[in-house]
MARBA-3410 file (N, C-alpha, C, O; in Angstrom, 1 decimal):
265
-31.4,108.7,25.3,-30.6,109.8,24.6,-28.9,108.9,25.1,-28.7,108.0,26.0 ~ -28.1,109.6,23.9,-27.1,108.5,24.7,-26.1,109.6,25.7,-25.9,110.8,25.8 ~ -25.7,108.9,26.2,-24.8,109.5,27.3,-23.8,109.9,27.1,-23.1,109.2,26.5 ~ -23.1,111.3,27.6,-22.0,111.5,27.9,-21.1,110.6,27.6,-21.0,109.4,28.1 ~ -20.0,111.2,26.1,-18.5,109.9,26.8,-17.8,110.3,27.5,-17.6,111.5,27.6
-17.0,108.9,28.3,-15.7,109.6,29.6,-14.4,109.0,28.6,-13.3,108.6,29.0 ~ -14.8,109.0,27.5,-13.0,109.0,27.0,-14.1,107.5,25.6,-15.2,107.1,25.0 ~ -12.0,107.2,26.0,-12.6,105.9,25.8,-11.3,105.3,26.0,-10.3,105.9,26.4 ~ -11.5,103.6,25.6,-10.7,102.4,26.7,-11.2,101.4,25.5,-12.3,100.9,25.1 ~ -9.2,101.2,24.8,-9.0,100.2,24.0,-8.5,99.3,24.3,-7.4,99.2,24.8
-9.4,98.2,23.8,-9.3,96.7,24.7,-8.8,95.8,23.9,-9.4,95.7,22.9 ~ -7.7,95.0,24.2,-6.9,93.8,23.4,-7.9,92.4,23.9,-8.8,92.4,24.8 ~ -7.3,91.2,22.7,-8.2,89.7,23.0,-9.7,90.6,23.4,-10.3,90.7,24.5 ~ -10.1,91.1,22.4,-11.8,91.7,22.7,-12.8,91.0,22.3,-14.0,91.1,22.6 ~ -12.2,90.3,21.4,-13.4,89.4,20.6,-14.3,88.7,21.2,-15.5,88.6,21.0
-13.3,88.0,22.6,-15.0,87.0,23.0,-14.2,87.0,24.8,-13.0,87.3,24.6 ~ -14.3,86.9,25.9,-14.1,85.9,27.2,-14.3,87.4,27.7,-15.1,88.3,27.3 ~ -13.0,87.3,29.0,-13.1,88.7,29.8,-12.8,89.5,28.7,-13.3,90.6,29.0 ~ -12.1,89.6,27.4,-12.5,91.1,26.8,-13.4,91.8,26.9,-13.5,92.9,27.5 ~ -14.6,90.8,25.8,-15.7,90.6,25.7,-16.7,91.4,26.8,-17.8,91.7,26.5
-16.3,91.5,27.7,-17.3,91.3,29.1,-16.5,92.9,29.8,-17.1,93.8,30.4 ~ -15.4,92.8,29.6,-14.6,94.5,29.8,-15.2,95.0,28.5,-16.0,95.8,29.0 ~ -15.4,95.2,27.3,-16.3,96.1,27.1,-17.1,96.0,27.0,-17.4,97.1,26.5 ~ -18.3,95.1,27.1,-19.9,95.3,27.9,-19.8,96.2,28.8,-20.4,97.3,28.7 ~ -18.9,96.0,30.0,-19.0,96.8,31.5,-18.5,97.9,31.4,-18.5,98.7,32.3
-17.9,98.2,30.0,-17.1,100.1,30.0,-17.9,100.5,29.6,-18.2,101.5,30.2 ~ -18.7,100.2,28.4,-19.7,100.8,27.6,-20.5,101.5,28.7,-20.4,102.6,29.1 ~ -21.7,100.3,29.3,-22.5,100.7,30.3,-22.2,101.5,31.5,-22.9,101.7,32.4 ~ -20.6,101.9,31.2,-19.8,103.1,32.5,-19.8,103.9,31.4,-19.2,104.7,32.0 ~ -20.0,104.5,29.9,-20.2,105.1,29.6,-19.0,105.7,29.0,-18.9,106.9,29.0
-17.9,104.6,28.5,-16.6,104.0,27.9,-16.7,104.4,26.3,-16.2,103.3,25.8 ~ -16.9,105.0,25.5,-16.5,104.6,23.7,-15.8,103.8,23.6,-14.8,104.2,24.3 ~ -15.6,102.4,22.9,-14.6,101.4,22.8,-13.5,101.1,21.1,-13.8,100.7,20.0 ~ -12.1,101.8,21.9,-11.3,100.3,20.5,-11.4,99.3,20.6,-10.5,99.1,21.4 ~ -12.2,97.9,20.1,-12.2,96.7,20.3,-11.6,96.1,19.1,-12.1,95.9,18.0
-9.9,95.7,20.0,-8.8,95.3,19.4,-8.8,93.5,19.4,-9.0,92.7,20.4 ~ -8.3,93.0,17.7,-8.6,91.5,18.0,-8.1,90.8,16.6,-7.6,91.4,15.7 ~ -8.5,89.5,16.6,-7.2,89.1,15.4,-9.4,88.9,14.5,-9.4,89.6,13.4 ~ -10.2,88.6,14.7,-11.1,88.0,14.2,-12.1,89.2,14.2,-12.9,89.6,15.1 ~ -11.7,89.5,12.9,-12.8,90.5,12.5,-14.3,90.1,12.6,-14.9,91.0,13.3
-15.1,89.1,12.1,-16.2,88.8,12.3,-17.2,89.1,13.2,-18.2,89.9,13.3 ~ -16.3,87.6,14.4,-16.3,88.3,16.1,-16.6,89.6,16.7,-17.5,89.6,17.5 ~ -15.8,91.1,16.3,-15.5,91.8,16.9,-16.7,92.3,15.8,-17.7,91.9,16.4 ~ -17.1,92.8,14.9,-18.0,93.3,14.2,-19.7,93.2,14.5,-20.7,93.9,14.3 ~ -19.3,91.7,15.3,-20.7,90.6,15.8,-20.8,91.1,17.0,-22.0,91.1,17.4
-19.5,91.9,18.3,-19.7,92.3,19.6,-19.7,94.1,19.3,-20.3,94.8,20.1 ~ -19.3,94.4,18.5,-19.8,95.8,18.3,-20.9,96.4,18.4,-21.2,97.3,19.2 ~ -21.8,95.5,17.1,-22.6,96.2,17.1,-24.1,95.7,17.9,-25.2,96.0,17.8 ~ -23.5,94.9,18.6,-24.5,94.2,20.2,-24.1,95.7,20.9,-25.0,96.5,21.1 ~ -23.0,96.0,21.2,-22.6,97.2,22.1,-23.1,98.2,22.0,-23.3,98.9,22.9
-23.3,98.4,20.7,-23.7,99.4,20.1,-25.5,99.8,19.7,-26.2,100.9,19.4 ~ -25.8,98.5,19.9,-27.7,98.6,20.2,-27.8,99.0,21.3,-28.5,100.0,21.6 ~ -27.0,98.2,22.2,-27.6,98.5,24.6,-27.0,99.6,24.4,-27.9,100.3,24.1 ~ -26.2,100.2,24.3,-25.4,101.4,25.1,-25.4,102.7,24.3,-25.3,103.7,24.9 ~ -25.4,102.6,23.0,-25.6,103.5,22.4,-24.2,104.6,22.3,-24.2,105.7,21.9
-22.7,103.8,23.1,-21.6,103.9,22.7,-20.9,104.0,21.2,-21.3,103.1,20.5 ~ -20.2,104.7,20.8,-19.0,104.6,20.0,-18.6,103.0,19.9,-18.4,102.6,21.0 ~ -18.4,102.3,19.3,-17.6,101.5,19.3,-16.0,101.0,18.0,-15.3,100.5,17.1 ~ -16.1,101.2,18.2,-15.0,101.3,17.1,-14.1,99.9,16.8,-13.4,99.5,17.8 ~ -14.0,99.1,15.3,-12.8,97.6,15.0,-11.9,97.9,14.9,-11.7,99.0,14.3
-11.2,97.4,15.1,-9.5,97.0,15.1,-9.0,96.1,14.6,-7.8,96.1,14.6 ~ -9.7,95.1,14.0,-8.7,93.9,14.3,-7.6,94.0,13.6,-7.6,94.8,12.7 ~ -6.4,93.0,14.0,-4.7,93.0,14.7,-4.3,92.3,14.9,-4.4,92.4,16.2 ~ -3.6,91.1,14.5,-3.1,90.2,15.7,-1.9,91.1,16.3,-1.6,92.2,15.8 ~ -1.2,90.6,17.5,-0.4,91.5,18.6,0.2,90.4,18.2,0.9,90.3,19.2
0.4,89.9,17.8,1.7,88.9,17.6,2.7,89.4,16.2,3.9,89.3,16.4 ~ 2.4,89.6,15.4,2.4,90.2,14.2,3.4,92.0,14.5,2.9,92.9,15.3 ~ 4.5,92.2,13.9,4.9,93.5,14.6,4.1,93.9,13.3,4.8,94.8,12.9 ~ 3.5,93.9,12.8,3.3,95.4,11.5,1.6,95.6,12.1,0.9,96.5,11.7 ~ 1.3,94.7,13.1,-0.5,95.0,12.8,-0.1,95.8,14.4,-0.8,96.7,14.8
1.4,95.2,15.5,1.3,95.7,17.0,1.6,97.2,16.6,1.0,98.0,17.2 ~ 2.3,97.5,15.6,2.1,98.9,15.7,1.6,99.6,15.5,1.8,100.8,15.9 ~ 0.6,98.9,14.7,-0.6,100.3,14.6,-1.4,100.4,15.5,-2.3,101.2,15.5 ~ -1.3,99.1,17.0,-2.2,99.8,17.4,-1.1,100.3,18.9,-1.6,100.1,20.0 ~ 0.1,100.8,18.8,0.4,101.7,18.7,0.6,102.6,18.2,1.4,103.4,18.7
0.0,102.8,17.4,0.2,104.5,16.6,-1.1,104.9,17.0,-1.3,106.1,16.9 ~ -2.4,103.9,17.7,-3.6,104.2,17.4,-3.5,104.9,19.4,-4.2,105.7,19.9 ~ -2.4,104.0,20.1,-2.6,104.8,21.2,-1.3,105.7,21.3,-0.6,105.5,22.3 ~ -1.0,106.4,20.6,0.0,107.3,20.5,-1.0,108.9,20.1,-0.8,110.1,20.4 ~ -1.8,108.6,19.4,-2.1,109.6,18.4,-3.9,109.8,19.1,-4.5,110.8,19.2
-4.4,108.3,19.5,-6.3,109.3,19.7,-5.6,109.6,20.8,-4.8,108.9,21.3 ~ -6.1,111.1,21.5,-6.3,111.3,22.3,-7.2,111.3,23.6,-7.1,111.7,24.7 ~ -8.3,110.8,22.5,-10.1,110.7,23.5,-9.6,109.2,24.5,-10.1,109.0,25.6 ~ -8.6,108.4,23.8,-8.4,106.9,24.8,-7.8,107.5,26.4,-6.8,108.2,26.5 ~ -8.4,107.2,27.4,-8.3,106.8,29.0,-8.0,105.9,29.5,-7.3,106.0,30.6
-8.4,104.7,29.0,-8.4,103.2,29.8,-7.6,102.4,28.3,-7.9,102.5,27.1 ~ -6.7,101.8,28.8,-6.1,100.7,28.2,-6.5,99.0,28.9,-6.1,98.9,30.0 ~ -6.7,98.3,28.6,-7.1,96.9,29.0,-6.2,95.7,28.0,-6.5,95.3,26.9 ~ -5.4,95.6,28.6,-4.3,94.6,28.0,-4.6,93.3,28.3,-4.0,92.5,29.1 ~ -5.5,93.1,27.6,-6.6,91.5,28.1,-5.7,89.9,26.9,-5.7,88.6,26.9
-4.8,91.0,25.7,-4.6,89.4,24.9,-3.5,88.7,25.8,-2.9,89.1,26.8 ~ -3.5,87.8,25.3,-2.7,87.0,26.2,-2.9,85.1,25.7,-4.0,84.6,25.4 ~ -1.5,84.1,25.6,-2.4,82.9,25.2,-1.0,82.1,26.4,0.0,82.4,27.1 ~ -1.7,81.1,26.1,-0.7,80.5,28.0,-1.2,78.6,27.1,-1.8,78.2,26.1 ~ -0.7,77.8,28.4,-1.2,76.6,27.9,-0.6,75.7,29.3,0.2,76.3,30.1
-1.0,74.4,29.6,-0.9,73.8,31.1,0.2,73.0,30.6,1.2,72.6,31.2 ~ -0.1,72.9,29.4,1.7,71.5,29.1,3.2,71.9,30.1,3.7,72.9,30.5 ~ 3.5,70.5,30.2,4.7,70.7,31.1,6.0,71.4,29.9,6.1,71.1,28.7 ~ 6.9,72.2,30.6,7.9,73.2,29.3,9.0,71.7,28.7,9.5,71.6,27.6 ~ 8.9,70.7,29.8,9.6,70.0,28.3,9.1,68.9,27.8,9.5,67.8,27.8
7.7,69.5,27.2,6.8,68.8,26.4,6.2,69.9,25.8,5.1,69.7,25.3 ~ 6.7,71.2,25.7,6.3,72.3,24.7,7.5,72.8,23.8,8.7,72.8,23.9 ~ 6.5,73.0,22.8,7.5,73.4,21.0,8.2,75.0,21.7,7.7,75.9,22.4 ~ 9.3,74.9,21.2,10.3,75.9,21.8,9.4,77.2,21.0,9.1,78.2,21.6 ~ 9.1,77.0,19.8,8.2,78.5,19.0,7.4,78.9,19.6,7.2,80.1,19.7
6.5,77.5,20.3,5.1,77.8,20.7,5.6,79.0,21.9,5.2,80.2,21.9 ~ 6.6,78.5,22.8,6.9,79.6,24.4,7.5,81.1,23.7,7.5,82.2,24.2 ~ 7.9,80.8,22.8,8.8,82.3,22.0,7.1,83.3,22.0,6.8,84.4,22.6 ~ 6.5,82.2,21.1,4.7,82.9,20.9,4.7,83.7,22.0,4.7,85.0,22.1 ~ 4.5,82.7,22.9,3.7,82.9,24.2,4.0,84.2,24.6,3.1,85.0,24.3
5.6,84.9,25.3,6.7,85.8,25.3,6.1,87.0,24.8,5.5,87.9,25.4 ~ 6.3,86.5,23.4,5.6,88.2,22.7,4.6,88.3,22.9,4.4,89.1,23.8 ~ 3.6,87.8,22.5,2.1,88.3,24.0,1.8,89.0,25.1,1.6,90.1,25.7 ~ 2.1,87.5,25.1,2.1,88.5,27.1,3.5,89.4,27.6,3.5,89.9,28.7 ~ 4.2,89.5,27.0,5.0,90.3,27.6,5.2,91.7,26.7,4.9,92.8,27.1
5.7,91.2,25.5,6.1,91.9,24.3,5.3,92.6,23.8,5.5,93.5,23.0 ~ 3.9,92.2,24.3,3.4,93.4,23.1,2.4,94.4,24.6,2.2,95.5,24.9 ~ 2.0,93.4,24.9,1.9,94.3,26.6,2.7,94.9,26.3,2.5,95.5,25.2 ~ 4.3,95.0,27.1,4.9,96.7,27.8,4.9,97.0,26.6,4.5,98.2,26.7 ~ 5.0,96.7,25.0,5.3,97.9,23.9,3.3,98.7,23.3,2.9,99.4,22.3
2.8,98.2,24.2,1.0,99.0,24.2,1.3,99.7,26.0,1.1,100.9,25.8 ~ 1.5,99.6,26.7,1.8,100.2,27.5,2.4,101.6,27.4,1.9,102.6,27.9 ~ 3.5,101.6,26.9,4.8,102.5,26.3,4.3,103.3,25.9,4.6,104.5,26.3 ~ 3.2,102.9,24.6,1.9,103.6,23.7,1.1,104.4,24.4,0.7,105.5,23.9 ~ 0.8,104.0,25.6,-0.6,104.9,26.4,0.5,105.6,27.1,0.9,106.6,26.4
1.1,105.5,28.1,1.2,105.7,29.4,1.5,107.0,29.1,0.6,107.8,29.4 ~ 3.2,107.7,28.1,3.0,108.7,28.4,2.2,109.7,28.2,2.4,110.7,28.7 ~ 0.5,109.5,26.9,-0.2,110.2,26.3,-1.6,110.7,27.4,-2.4,111.6,27.5 ~ -1.3,109.7,28.0,-2.2,110.2,30.0,-1.1,110.4,30.4,-1.5,110.4,31.6 ~ 0.2,110.6,30.6,0.6,111.9,31.8,0.5,113.0,31.2,0.3,114.1,31.8
0.6,112.8,29.9,0.6,114.7,29.8,-1.1,114.7,30.2,-1.4,115.3,31.2 ~ -2.0,114.1,29.5,-3.6,115.0,30.0,-4.1,114.9,31.8,-5.0,115.5,32.3 ~ -3.3,113.9,32.2,-3.4,113.7,33.7,-3.8,112.7,34.1,-3.6,112.3,35.2 ~ -4.9,111.9,33.0,-5.8,111.4,33.3,-6.0,110.0,32.7,-6.4,109.9,31.5 ~ -5.9,109.1,33.2,-6.1,107.7,32.2,-5.4,106.8,33.1,-4.6,107.2,33.9
-6.1,105.2,32.8,-5.8,104.1,33.7,-5.3,102.5,32.6,-6.0,102.0,31.7 ~ -4.4,102.1,32.9,-3.9,100.8,32.5,-5.0,99.4,33.5,-5.4,99.5,34.6 ~ -5.3,98.2,32.7,-5.7,97.0,33.3,-4.5,96.2,32.6,-4.4,96.1,31.4 ~ -3.8,95.9,33.6,-3.2,94.3,33.0,-3.5,93.5,33.6,-3.4,93.4,34.8 ~ -4.3,92.3,32.3,-4.8,91.4,32.8,-3.6,89.8,33.1,-3.3,89.1,32.2
-3.1,89.6,34.6,-2.4,88.8,34.4,-3.0,87.1,35.1,-3.8,86.3,34.5 ~ -2.6,87.1,36.3,-2.8,85.3,36.6,-2.2,85.3,37.9,-1.5,86.2,38.4 ~ -2.8,84.1,38.3,-2.8,83.7,39.5,-1.6,82.9,39.7,-0.9,82.7,40.7 ~ -1.7,82.3,38.1,-0.1,81.8,38.0,1.2,82.6,38.9,1.8,81.9,39.7 ~ 1.6,84.1,38.7,2.3,84.4,38.3,2.9,84.8,39.7,3.9,85.3,40.1
1.7,84.1,40.4,2.1,84.2,42.7,1.8,82.8,42.5,1.5,82.7,43.7 ~ 1.7,81.4,42.0,2.0,80.2,42.0,2.7,79.9,40.2,1.9,79.6,39.3 ~ 3.6,80.1,40.1,3.9,79.8,38.2,4.2,78.3,38.6,4.8,77.7,37.7 ~ 3.9,77.7,39.8,4.5,75.3,39.7,3.0,75.0,39.2,2.7,74.1,38.5 ~ 1.8,76.2,39.8,0.7,75.5,38.9,0.0,75.1,37.4,-1.0,74.5,37.0
1.3,75.6,36.7,1.0,75.6,35.2,2.6,75.7,34.5,3.7,76.0,35.1 ~ 2.2,75.4,33.3,3.3,75.7,32.7,4.3,76.6,32.8,4.1,77.8,32.6 ~ 5.6,76.1,33.2,7.0,77.7,33.4,6.4,78.9,32.4,5.8,79.9,32.8 ~ 6.6,78.4,31.2,7.3,80.3,31.3,5.4,80.7,30.7,5.3,81.6,29.9 ~ 4.7,80.3,31.0,3.3,81.0,31.1,3.4,81.7,32.2,3.3,82.9,32.0
3.6,81.2,33.9,3.9,81.1,35.0,4.9,82.1,35.1,5.3,82.3,36.3 ~ 5.5,82.7,34.4,6.5,83.6,34.2,6.7,84.7,33.6,7.5,85.6,33.8 ~ 5.3,84.6,32.6,5.5,85.8,31.3,4.5,86.8,32.4,4.8,88.0,32.5 ~ 3.0,85.9,33.7,2.2,86.6,34.4,3.0,87.2,35.4,2.6,88.2,36.0 ~ 4.1,86.6,35.6,4.7,87.2,36.4,5.4,88.6,36.3,5.7,89.5,37.0
5.6,88.3,35.1,5.8,89.7,34.9,4.8,91.1,34.9,4.9,92.2,35.3 ~ 3.7,90.3,34.4,2.7,90.9,33.9,2.6,92.3,35.2,2.6,93.5,35.1 ~ 2.6,91.1,36.6,1.6,91.5,37.6,3.4,92.4,38.1,3.3,93.6,38.2 ~ 4.8,91.8,38.3,6.1,92.8,38.6,5.9,94.4,37.6,6.3,95.5,37.8 ~ 5.3,93.9,36.7,5.4,95.0,35.9,4.4,95.8,36.1,4.7,96.9,35.6
3.5,95.8,36.6,2.1,96.8,37.0,2.4,97.4,38.5,1.9,98.4,38.9 ~ 3.2,96.7,39.2,3.7,97.1,40.4,4.8,97.9,40.2,4.4,98.9,40.9 ~ 5.9,98.2,39.7,6.4,98.5,39.2,5.7,100.4,39.0,5.8,101.4,39.8 ~ 5.0,100.0,37.6,4.3,100.6,36.6,3.4,102.3,38.0,3.5,103.5,38.2 ~ 2.6,100.9,38.7,1.9,102.2,39.9,2.5,103.1,40.9,2.0,104.2,41.4
4.0,102.2,41.5,4.2,102.7,41.7,5.3,104.3,41.6,5.7,105.2,42.2 ~ 5.5,103.3,39.7,6.2,105.0,39.2,5.5,106.2,38.6,6.3,107.2,38.5 ~ 3.8,106.3,38.2,2.9,107.4,38.0,2.0,107.3,39.4,0.8,107.6,39.3 ~ 2.5,107.0,40.8,1.7,107.4,41.6,1.6,108.5,41.8,0.5,108.6,42.2 ~ 2.2,110.0,41.7,2.0,111.7,41.0,1.7,111.7,40.3,2.2,112.7,39.8
1.3,111.3,39.6,0.7,111.3,37.9,-1.4,111.1,37.7,-2.1,111.6,36.9 ~ -1.6,110.3,38.7,-3.1,111.1,38.4,-3.9,109.7,37.5,-5.0,109.4,37.1 ~ -2.5,109.1,37.4,-2.9,107.5,36.4,-2.5,106.6,37.2,-1.5,106.4,37.8 ~ -4.2,105.8,37.0,-3.9,104.3,37.7,-3.9,103.3,37.1,-4.5,103.4,36.0 ~ -3.2,102.0,37.5,-2.9,101.1,37.7,-3.1,99.6,38.1,-2.6,99.2,39.2
-3.8,98.9,37.1,-4.6,97.9,37.7,-3.7,96.4,37.4,-2.9,96.5,36.5 ~ -3.8,95.4,37.9,-3.6,94.0,37.9,-4.6,92.7,37.8,-4.9,92.4,39.0 ~ -4.9,92.3,37.3,-6.5,91.3,37.6,-5.2,89.8,37.6,-4.1,89.8,37.1 ~ -5.7,89.0,38.3,-4.9,88.1,38.4,-6.2,86.9,38.8,-6.6,86.5,39.9 ~ -6.5,86.4,37.2,-8.0,85.9,37.8,-7.0,84.3,38.0,-5.9,84.1,37.6
-8.1,82.9,38.8,-7.9,81.9,39.1,-7.9,81.4,37.7,-7.5,82.1,36.8 ~ -8.4,80.0,37.5,-9.6,79.2,36.9,-10.7,80.1,36.2,-11.6,80.4,37.0 ~ -11.0,80.5,35.0,-12.0,81.5,34.7,-12.4,80.5,33.5,-11.6,80.1,32.7 ~ -14.0,80.2,33.2,-14.4,79.7,32.0,-14.8,80.6,30.8,-15.6,81.4,30.3 ~ -13.5,80.0,30.7,-13.6,80.8,28.8,-13.0,80.6,28.1,-11.9,80.3,28.7
-12.7,80.5,26.6,-11.6,79.4,25.7,-10.3,79.5,25.9,-9.5,79.3,25.0 ~ -9.9,79.9,26.9,-8.0,80.3,27.4,-7.9,78.9,27.4,-6.9,78.5,27.0 ~ -8.9,77.8,28.0,-7.9,76.4,28.3,-8.4,75.7,26.9,-7.5,74.9,26.5 ~ -9.8,75.8,25.8,-9.6,74.6,25.1,-8.5,75.1,23.9,-8.1,74.2,23.1 ~ -8.1,76.6,23.9,-6.8,76.6,23.4,-5.6,76.6,23.6,-4.7,76.9,22.8
-5.5,76.3,24.6,-4.7,75.4,25.4,-4.1,74.1,25.8,-3.1,73.9,26.4 ~ -5.0,73.1,25.2,-5.7,72.0,25.1,-5.9,70.9,25.9,-5.8,69.7,25.9 ~ -6.3,72.2,26.7,-7.3,71.6,28.4,-8.5,72.2,28.4,-8.6,73.1,29.2 ~ -9.6,71.9,27.6,-11.4,72.4,27.9,-12.0,72.9,29.5,-12.4,72.1,30.3 ~ -12.0,73.3,29.5,-12.1,73.8,30.6,-13.0,73.0,31.3,-12.8,72.9,32.5
-14.5,72.2,30.6,-14.9,70.7,31.5,-14.1,70.1,31.8,-14.8,69.1,32.0 ~ -12.9,69.6,32.1,-12.2,69.0,32.3,-11.8,69.5,34.2,-11.6,68.6,35.1 ~ -11.7,70.6,34.5,-11.6,71.4,36.0,-12.4,71.2,36.5,-13.5,71.0,35.9 ~ -12.0,71.3,37.9,-12.9,70.9,39.1,-13.8,71.6,38.8,-13.4,72.5,38.0 ~ -15.3,71.6,39.0,-16.3,73.8,38.8,-16.0,73.8,39.5,-15.6,72.7,39.0
-15.4,73.8,41.1,-15.5,74.2,42.3,-14.5,75.3,42.5,-14.4,76.1,43.5 ~ -13.7,75.3,41.4,-12.4,76.5,41.3,-12.8,77.1,40.3,-12.0,78.1,40.3 ~ -13.5,77.2,39.2,-13.7,78.2,37.8,-15.0,79.1,38.2,-16.2,78.5,38.1 ~ -15.0,79.8,38.4,-15.1,81.5,37.9,-15.3,81.4,36.8,-14.7,81.1,35.8 ~ -17.1,82.0,37.1,-17.5,82.7,35.6,-16.8,84.4,35.2,-16.6,85.4,35.9
-16.7,83.9,33.9,-15.7,85.4,33.3,-16.2,87.2,34.3,-15.6,88.1,35.0 ~ -17.7,86.8,33.8,-18.9,88.3,34.3,-18.3,88.3,35.5,-17.5,89.2,35.6 ~ -18.5,87.6,36.5,-18.1,87.3,38.0,-16.5,87.6,38.0,-16.1,88.3,38.9 ~ -16.1,87.3,37.5,-14.6,88.1,37.0,-14.1,89.1,36.8,-13.0,89.4,37.2 ~ -14.9,90.0,36.1,-14.4,91.1,35.7,-15.1,92.3,36.6,-14.6,93.4,36.9
-16.2,91.8,37.1,-17.0,92.2,37.8,-16.6,93.0,39.7,-16.8,94.0,40.4 ~ -16.0,91.8,39.9,-15.2,92.2,40.9,-14.0,92.7,40.4,-13.6,93.4,41.3 ~ -13.1,92.8,39.5,-12.2,93.4,39.4,-12.6,94.6,39.1,-12.5,95.4,40.1 ~ -13.3,95.3,38.0,-14.0,96.4,38.6,-14.2,97.3,39.7,-13.8,98.4,39.8 ~ -15.2,96.5,40.5,-15.2,97.3,41.6,-13.8,97.0,42.4,-13.8,97.9,43.3
-12.7,96.2,42.6,-11.5,96.6,43.0,-11.4,98.1,42.3,-11.5,99.1,42.9 ~ -11.1,97.9,41.2,-10.7,99.4,39.8,-11.2,101.0,40.8,-10.7,102.1,41.1 ~ -12.5,100.3,41.1,-13.1,101.3,41.3,-12.7,101.9,42.9,-13.0,103.0,43.3 ~ -12.1,100.7,43.7,-11.6,100.8,45.6,-10.4,101.3,45.3,-10.0,101.7,46.3 ~ -9.7,101.4,44.6,-8.4,101.7,44.1,-7.6,100.3,44.3,-6.4,100.5,44.5
-7.9,99.4,44.3,-7.2,97.8,44.0,-6.5,97.6,43.4,-6.8,97.5,42.2 ~ -4.9,97.4,43.7,-3.5,97.2,43.0,-3.5,96.1,41.5,-3.4,96.0,40.3 ~ -3.6,95.2,43.3,-3.5,94.0,42.6,-4.8,92.8,42.9,-4.8,92.4,44.1 ~ -5.8,92.3,41.9,-7.0,92.0,42.2,-7.0,91.3,42.1,-6.4,90.8,41.1 ~ -7.7,90.3,42.9,-7.4,88.7,42.7,-9.1,88.3,43.2,-9.5,88.0,44.3
-9.9,88.3,42.1,-11.6,87.8,42.9,-12.1,86.8,42.8,-13.3,86.8,42.8 ~ -11.2,85.4,42.7,-11.1,84.2,43.3,-10.9,84.3,45.0,-11.6,83.5,45.6 ~ -10.1,84.9,45.5,-9.4,84.9,46.3,-10.5,85.4,48.1,-10.5,86.4,48.8 ~ -10.9,84.5,48.2,-11.6,84.9,49.4,-11.0,85.0,50.9,-11.8,85.4,51.7 ~ -9.6,84.9,51.4,-9.5,84.7,52.5,-8.0,86.0,51.9,-7.0,85.7,51.3
-8.3,87.3,52.1,-7.4,88.5,51.9,-6.4,88.4,52.6,-5.3,88.3,52.0 ~ -6.6,88.4,53.9,-5.7,88.6,54.8,-5.0,87.4,54.4,-4.9,87.6,53.2 ~ -4.6,86.6,54.5,-3.0,85.5,53.9,-2.8,86.3,53.1,-1.9,87.0,53.6 ~ -3.1,86.9,51.4,-2.6,87.5,50.6,-2.0,89.1,51.8,-0.9,89.1,52.2 ~ -2.8,90.0,52.0,-2.4,91.2,52.9,-0.8,90.6,54.1,0.0,91.5,54.6
-0.8,89.0,54.4,0.4,88.6,54.8,1.8,88.8,54.1,2.9,89.2,54.3 ~ 0.8,88.0,52.8,2.0,87.4,52.1,2.8,88.9,51.5,3.9,89.3,51.7 ~ 1.9,89.4,51.0,2.8,90.7,50.5,3.2,92.1,51.8,3.8,93.2,51.5 ~ 2.8,91.9,52.9,3.4,92.3,53.8,5.0,92.3,54.0,5.9,93.2,54.0 ~ 5.1,90.8,54.3,6.1,89.9,54.3,7.4,90.3,53.4,8.6,90.6,53.6
6.3,90.1,51.8,7.2,90.5,50.9,8.1,91.9,50.8,9.3,92.1,50.4 ~ 7.3,92.7,51.2,7.4,94.2,51.0,9.1,94.5,52.3,10.1,95.3,52.2 ~ 8.7,93.7,53.4,9.6,93.7,54.7,11.5,93.0,54.1,12.7,93.0,54.5 ~ 10.7,92.4,53.0,12.2,92.0,53.2,12.9,93.4,51.8,13.9,93.1,51.2 ~ 12.6,94.1,51.7,13.1,95.2,50.2,14.2,95.7,51.1,15.2,95.2,50.5
14.7,96.4,52.2,15.8,97.1,53.0,16.7,95.6,53.0,17.9,95.8,53.1 ~ 16.3,94.3,53.1,17.1,93.5,53.2,18.3,93.0,52.1,19.5,92.6,52.2 ~ 17.3,93.2,51.1,17.7,92.4,49.8,19.6,92.1,49.7,20.3,91.1,49.5 ~ 20.2,93.7,49.8,21.1,93.9,49.4,22.0,95.0,50.0,21.8,96.2,50.4 ~ 23.3,93.8,50.1,24.3,94.3,51.2,25.4,93.9,50.6,25.6,93.3,49.6
26.7,94.7,51.9,28.7,94.9,50.8,28.3,93.6,52.3,28.3,94.2,53.4 ~ 28.2,92.7,52.4,28.9,92.0,53.2,27.5,90.3,53.2,26.3,90.1,53.5 ~ 28.7,89.4,52.8,28.1,88.0,53.1,27.3,87.9,54.0,27.7,88.0,55.2 ~ 26.3,87.7,54.0,25.1,86.6,55.1,26.0,85.9,55.9,26.7,85.1,55.3 ~ 25.9,86.0,57.2,26.6,85.2,58.3,26.4,84.1,58.0,26.9,83.5,58.9
25.7,82.9,56.8,26.1,81.1,56.9,26.1,81.1,56.0,25.6,80.2,55.4 ~ 26.9,82.3,55.3,27.7,81.5,54.6,29.5,81.5,55.5,29.7,82.2,56.5 ~ 30.3,80.8,55.1,32.1,80.6,55.4,32.4,81.1,54.2,32.4,80.7,53.1 ~ 32.9,82.4,54.9,33.8,83.7,54.1,35.1,83.1,54.0,35.5,82.9,55.1 ~ 36.0,82.7,53.2,37.0,81.6,52.8,38.2,83.6,53.3,39.4,83.6,53.2
END
């Protein structure tokens, strides 16, 4: 017997990797799905398997979010489909190539997908969530948002935006009942690395987490209302200290007087 649906989850970058696993996990939790990605064949195969295994309704929505017309179609879907309760902003690209060795057009594409598309989809979804007083946004960021020196600077900068955007959105929506989570994967075993030019086999296996474990940890954090989920981080106290120090600076960052360390003229 089909379980009663909890509503619909729209997942971008859903054809493989982290996005596909979110689709499986959310369907098993009772959500119908809208799967967004460029590869229709992969989406169809995933949708067929999930429907067979879970009996949830799965809609395939082929779209290239780097193209304005396709992005508008997904925005329209988020605004008009009142069954949508969850938005998983997973679509994104990255590279390990240094800034000086990277093509600037490729970097602009990265900004468009990692920042602009994510922002527009969130803006399309959240007003409806607030009006219905129900909904959640998952933004897939990266540890590179906290440590931009690790990889390409445009990629790290784009993920720093995703993390900061999520933190700000969480604060704005605190009284609305809408949940926001930023997920910060470390190195994860997906085709992200192959697409970026560095197959995952070239990484130290001791730092590479399976995508299944990554999503499972993030969903457990979501259940526990954790805003920034870092499933690969073992020493949470180190992060709590970092975050506490960051927040302690808030009241000191703006002043009408030059700091005493400067020699005022």
